C-alpha positions, 0 to 999 in steps of 0.5 A: 761452760767448757763441758767436754764429756756428757755421760748419761743413762741410755734412756737419753739416747733418743734425745741426743740428736736434739741436743746436738742441734742445740749445741750447733745452733748456739755455736757451742763446742760439741761434747763427747756423749756416752750413754750407759745402761740403767741401774736396776732394782732386784726385779730388773725394773728401773731404779726410781725414787718412787721405789726407795732410796736412789740418791747418794745422800740417802745412803750417806745419811744411813751411814754408808761411807763415801768410799764404799759408795764410790767403789760399789757404783764403779762396779755396777756394770764395769770391772777391771778385767780381773778379780780385784774389787777394792779400789781407792778413788785414785786407782779407779780414776787410773783404771776405769775405762768406759769401753769396759762398761757392760751393755746390759743394765746393772742390778743394784745389790744392797748386800754388795753395798753392805759388803763394801761398807763393812770392808771400809768400816773395818779398815778405817781408823777408830778416830775417824769412825768416832767423828763419823758417828758424831756427825751422823748422830749428834744427839746420841753422841751428846748423850753418850758423852754426858753419861761418860762425864757423869760416870767419871764424876761418880 
């Protein structure tokens, strides 16, 4: 599969020797392993699907923009070493350095995610926002368009 790097949560650290042995047994090239701290709830417990949304798809369905989610997740336990908080995906790819990932778990702060989402919504072209609303709420937008058409005919 030509996997060169495996980045996973620190809870997988103890199983890494077993995985190394499996790679060696199969004669596969060993990837570089990196273990990063967990993402934590406000109460500093491990995020879990038993305690709410944890999948990116859950947040997209709620209307969070992909660029806000990417920017937010990148800053969980990492920063570029200065005051900047808004990065394009290209800038994150260029600037991200796994050596700058903090050792402690990162708190998932929904207020910060809302701040990122607000920033990206405010800076997105209106036509793009309309398309997103139509995708997220097709029944609602169909009713609005129907009402607009009726109003024009009156």
